[in-house]
C-alpha positions in Angstrom: 77.8 87.2 147.7 80.9 88.4 145.7 81.5 86.6 141.9 84.7 88.9 141.3 87.2 86.4 139.5 84.5 84.1 138.1 85.3 85.3 134.4 86.0 88.3 132.4 84.6 91.5 133.2 82.3 93.3 130.4 85.2 95.9 129.9 87.5 92.9 129.3 85.0 91.2 126.4 85.1 94.7 125.2 88.5 94.7 125.1 88.9 91.1 123.4 86.1 91.8 120.6 87.8 95.1 120.1 91.3 93.2 119.4 89.2 90.6 117.2 87.9 93.1 115.2 91.4 95.1 114.6 92.7 91.0 113.6 89.8 90.8 111.0 90.3 93.9 109.4 93.9 93.6 109.2 93.8 90.3 107.8 91.7 90.8 105.2 93.6 94.0 104.2 96.8 92.1 103.7 94.7 89.4 101.8 93.1 92.5 99.9 96.4 93.2 99.2 97.5 89.6 97.8 94.5 89.0 96.1 94.1 92.0 94.6 97.2 91.6 92.0 95.3 88.8 90.1 93.2 91.4 89.0 95.4 93.6 88.1 97.9 90.7 86.4 94.6 89.9 84.2 94.3 93.8 83.5 97.3 94.4 82.2 97.8 91.5 80.2 94.7 90.3 79.3 93.9 92.1 76.5 97.3 91.7 75.2 97.4 87.8 75.4 94.0 88.4 73.9 95.5 90.1 70.5 98.4 87.9 70.2 96.1 84.5 70.7 92.3 85.5 69.6 91.3 84.2 66.0 90.1 88.1 65.5 91.3 91.3 66.8 87.5 92.1 68.1 87.9 89.6 70.4 91.0 91.0 72.3 89.2 92.2 75.2 87.0 89.1 75.6 89.0 87.4 78.1 88.3 90.4 80.4 85.2 90.4 79.7 85.1 86.7 80.6 86.8 87.7 83.8 84.1 90.3 84.8 81.2 87.2 83.9 82.9 85.1 86.1 82.6 88.0 88.7 79.2 88.4 88.0 78.1 84.5 87.8 79.8 83.7 91.1 78.6 86.3 93.3 75.8 85.0 94.2 76.7 81.4 94.5 79.8 82.9 96.8 77.0 85.2 98.9 75.3 81.4 99.1 77.8 79.7 100.5 78.7 82.6 103.4 75.2 82.5 104.1 75.1 79.2 104.8 79.0 77.8 106.1 80.5 81.2 106.7 82.4 84.2 105.3 85.7 82.0 105.2 84.0 79.1 103.7 83.8 81.5 100.8 86.8 83.2 100.9 88.7 80.0 101.2 86.7 78.7 98.0 87.6 82.2 96.1 91.2 81.3 97.2 91.0 78.2 95.4 89.6 79.5 91.9 92.7 81.9 92.4 95.8 79.3 92.3 93.8 77.6 88.9 93.6 80.7 87.1 97.1 81.4 87.3 97.8 77.7 86.9 95.4 77.3 83.9 96.3 80.8 82.1 100.0 79.4 81.8 99.1 76.6 80.4 97.0 78.3 77.8 99.8 80.5 76.8 102.0 77.8 76.5 99.4 76.3 74.0 98.8 79.2 72.3 94.9 78.4 73.3 92.6 81.6 73.4 89.4 80.0 74.5 91.8 78.0 77.5 92.5 81.4 78.5 89.2 82.7 78.1 88.2 79.8 81.0 91.1 80.6 83.0 90.2 84.2 83.3 86.5 83.0 84.6 87.9 81.5 87.6 89.8 84.8 87.9 86.4 86.5 87.9 85.5 83.9 90.8 88.4 84.9 92.8 87.8 88.4 92.2 84.1 88.3 93.7 84.8 86.7 96.9 87.9 89.3 97.3 85.0 92.1 97.0 83.1 90.9 99.3 86.1 91.2 101.9 84.8 95.0 102.1 81.5 93.6 103.6 83.0 91.1 105.7 85.1 94.0 107.7 81.9 95.2 108.7 80.4 91.8 110.4 80.1 92.4 114.6 81.1 96.3 113.8 79.6 99.1 115.2 77.5 100.9 112.8 79.7 104.5 113.2 82.9 102.3 112.6 81.7 100.8 109.8 82.7 103.0 107.0 86.1 103.1 108.4 86.4 99.4 108.3 84.9 99.0 105.0 87.6 101.5 103.6 90.4 100.7 105.5 90.4 97.0 103.7 89.8 98.5 100.5 93.2 100.5 101.4 95.3 96.7 100.7 94.3 97.5 97.4 97.4 100.2 97.1 99.6 97.2 97.8 98.0 94.9 95.0 98.7 98.0 92.6 102.1 97.9 93.2 102.3 94.2 93.3 100.3 93.1 90.7 102.3 95.6 87.8 105.8 94.6 89.2 104.5 91.3 89.3 104.2 91.3 85.5 107.2 93.4 84.8 109.7 91.2 86.5 108.2 87.8 85.6 106.7 88.2 81.6 110.1 87.0 80.1 111.3 85.0 82.2 109.7 82.0 80.5 110.8 82.9 76.5 109.1 82.5 74.1 106.2 82.1 76.3 105.3 86.1 77.2 103.6 86.0 80.7 103.6 82.2 81.5 106.1 82.6 84.5 103.9 85.8 85.6 100.9 83.5 85.9 102.5 80.5 87.9 103.8 83.5 90.2 100.2 84.7 90.6 98.8 81.0 91.4 101.7 81.4 94.4 100.3 84.3 95.8 96.6 83.2 95.7 97.9 80.4 97.7 99.9 82.8 100.4 96.4 84.5 100.6 94.4 81.6 101.5 96.7 80.9 104.5 96.3 84.5 105.7 92.2 84.6 105.2 92.6 81.1 107.5 93.1 83.3 110.6 89.8 85.3 109.8 87.5 85.0 112.8 84.2 86.5 111.9 80.7 85.3 113.9 79.1 81.8 112.4 76.1 82.7 110.3 72.6 83.1 112.7 69.4 81.5 112.2 68.1 84.4 111.1 71.0 84.9 108.4 70.1 81.4 107.0 66.2 82.4 107.0 67.2 85.5 104.9 64.7 87.8 106.3 62.7 90.4 103.6 62.5 89.3 100.1 64.7 90.6 97.9 62.2 92.5 95.8 61.4 94.7 99.1 64.6 95.5 99.8 65.4 96.2 96.0 62.8 98.3 95.6 64.0 100.8 98.1 65.1 104.1 96.0 68.2 104.2 98.3 69.2 100.8 97.3 68.4 101.5 94.0 70.5 104.7 93.9 73.3 102.7 95.7 73.0 100.3 92.9 73.0 102.5 90.0 76.0 104.6 91.4 78.0 101.7 91.8 77.2 100.3 88.4 78.4 103.4 87.0 81.3 103.4 89.1 82.8 100.0 88.4 81.4 99.8 84.9 83.5 103.1 83.6 86.7 102.0 85.5 86.3 98.7 83.8 85.3 100.0 79.8 88.0 102.8 80.1 91.3 100.6 82.5 89.7 97.5 79.9 90.9 99.5 76.5 93.8 101.7 78.1 96.8 99.4 78.1 96.0 98.1 74.3 95.1 101.9 73.1 98.6 102.8 74.3 100.3 100.2 72.6 98.6 100.9 69.5 99.8 104.7 70.0 103.2 103.7 69.8 103.9 103.2 73.5 105.9 100.3 75.5 104.4 97.7 77.8 106.6 98.9 80.4 104.5 102.4 79.8 100.9 100.6 80.1 102.3 98.5 83.0 103.5 102.0 85.2 99.9 103.9 84.0 98.1 100.8 85.2 100.0 100.6 88.5 99.1 104.2 89.2 95.6 103.8 88.1 95.3 100.8 90.8 97.3 103.0 93.4 95.1 105.9 92.8 92.3 103.6 93.4 92.8 102.2 96.4 95.4 105.0 98.6 92.5 107.4 99.1 91.1 104.6 101.0 92.7 105.2 104.2 90.3 108.9 104.5 87.3 107.9 102.5 85.5 106.2 105.8 85.9 109.4 107.5 84.9 111.5 104.5 81.8 109.6 104.3 81.4 110.1 108.0 81.5 113.6 107.8 79.8 114.2 104.7 77.5 111.8 103.6 77.7 108.8 101.2 75.8 110.3 98.5 78.8 113.7 98.7 81.5 111.7 98.2 79.5 109.3 95.5 79.0 113.0 93.5 82.6 113.9 94.0 83.9 110.4 92.4 81.6 110.9 89.5 82.9 114.2 89.1 86.3 112.6 89.0 85.7 110.2 86.2 84.0 112.6 84.2 87.5 114.7 84.3 89.0 111.4 83.8 87.7 111.1 80.2 88.1 115.1 79.5 91.7 114.3 79.9 91.9 111.4 77.9 90.5 113.4 75.1 93.0 116.2 75.5 96.2 114.0 74.1 97.4 110.6 73.3 100.9 111.1 74.7 101.7 108.8 78.1 101.1 111.9 80.0 97.8 111.9 79.3 97.2 108.3 79.5 98.9 108.4 83.0 96.8 111.3 84.1 93.4 109.9 83.2 93.8 106.7 84.5 95.2 108.2 87.9 91.8 110.3 87.7 90.0 107.2 87.0 91.2 105.4 90.1 90.5 108.6 92.3 87.1 108.3 91.0 86.2 104.5 91.2 87.3 105.0 94.6 84.8 107.2 95.8 82.2 106.1 93.5 82.1 102.7 94.6 83.2 102.7 98.0 80.3 105.5 98.6 77.9 103.6 96.8 78.5 100.1 99.0 78.0 102.3 102.5 74.9 103.0 101.2 73.9 99.3 100.5 75.0 98.9 104.5 72.1 101.0 104.8 69.9 99.5 102.7 69.9 96.2 104.6 69.1 94.4 108.2 71.9 92.2 109.6 70.0 89.4 108.4 69.9 90.5 105.4 73.6 91.2 104.7 75.1 88.6 102.8 72.4 88.3 100.3 71.7 91.8 99.7 75.1 92.7 99.2 75.2 89.9 96.8 72.6 90.9 94.4 74.8 94.5 94.6 77.7 93.1 93.5 76.0 90.3 91.0 74.3 93.5 89.2 77.4 95.8 89.2 79.8 92.8 87.7 77.1 92.3 85.2 76.8 95.1 83.7 80.6 95.5 83.9 80.6 92.7 81.7 78.9 94.3 78.9 81.3 97.4 79.1 84.5 95.4 79.1 83.0 93.8 75.9 82.3 96.7 74.3 85.5 98.5 74.9 87.5 96.5 73.0 84.9 96.8 69.7 84.6 100.6 70.5 88.5 100.6 70.4 89.5 98.4 67.8 86.1 100.0 65.1 86.4 103.7 66.1 89.3 104.6 68.4 90.0 105.6 71.8 88.0 108.9 71.4 84.9 107.1 71.2 85.5 104.9 74.5 85.8 107.9 76.2 82.7 110.1 74.9 81.0 107.2 75.2 81.6 107.3 78.8 79.4 110.5 79.8 76.2 108.7 79.1 76.0 106.3 82.2 77.8 109.3 84.4 74.9 111.2 83.5 72.1 108.4 84.5 74.3 108.2 88.1 74.2 112.2 88.7 70.3 111.5 87.8 69.7 108.9 90.6 71.7 110.8 92.9 69.9 114.2 92.7 66.4 112.0 92.4 67.3 110.6 95.9 68.4 113.6 97.4 65.0 115.4 96.6 63.2 113.0 98.2 62.3 112.7 101.9 64.5 110.4 104.0 63.5 107.0 104.6 63.3 105.4 108.0 66.2 104.0 109.1 66.8 100.4 108.9 66.6 98.6 112.0 70.1 97.1 112.9 
């Protein structure tokens, strides 16, 4: 008996699955580009607005610290939403926060309210926390050998965020005098709404019963040496990027450089953060995640050394570019290590735990950088960065000397 024509062939099903996988990656990449502008706008303006509105100069970077706290506080709730209702529900909740941060920030600037601005940046952090889950979402349902490429390709969308965010600031910051940056945040809210429309088309597998149940206890997973190394390297890569970048725009202003110089420096920094993503995945596949992470840590150390060499615009720009490159290799490499530490049904909880630890530690860095810059200067911010780098290198070396662990079943 022939069954020809009674349904799609295996080849057709495979082709449809591959087309859907590519469509998801493209949509997530576009959404990464649009949503990434949210973080760029906050980093480019947060310390400046904070310096204008804060009751004390030492609190100038508090809005950015609150942004990071929002990232940390919302990673676990976002993971819970994804675990229970699917990733797309978490995406749309995040973009709602993205619209809210723009509207509240514009209102805060108009009213001259520092604390309202801090509240607004908390919602911006919530949006950023969801955005960073895009990289993991791109690997859902993807064969293990293609996961590093899918993860890094989505991160490459940040290249366009690196152009869009600073240009958004440059062309809108003076559109509503005398309220500097008010129009910028209204434009950012519109970009967040556009991102929501793009994400509506993402189609990912619904949560399985196993995913809802959650798999092994988190304590068991978190005790894996490879997971500990992944978290430490992710923390240090993101902590130092945030620690130095938070202080850089204000440091440039204090050194007599213009806001346009700071915007361009930040633009090239963000481009450097994401442009290598087009080939970071293949590098991980070829050389392994630990070596890529090590290269990222080395680049971050060089970035700090360049910053210590001078305070003209070239030193700031080169330091920020190297910092972006170091973050890309360090953070994406660490994210790839996380994928090796969990089973499919554990993914949202483990990934959310990783991001919670990373962003929670970042809050310390962003808050302390403002105080260090104000009290001790730009050089102290750079010197302090070498200590976390040493910790991350020690973690990598410790893991490298251990016997390889048994592979996680997938």
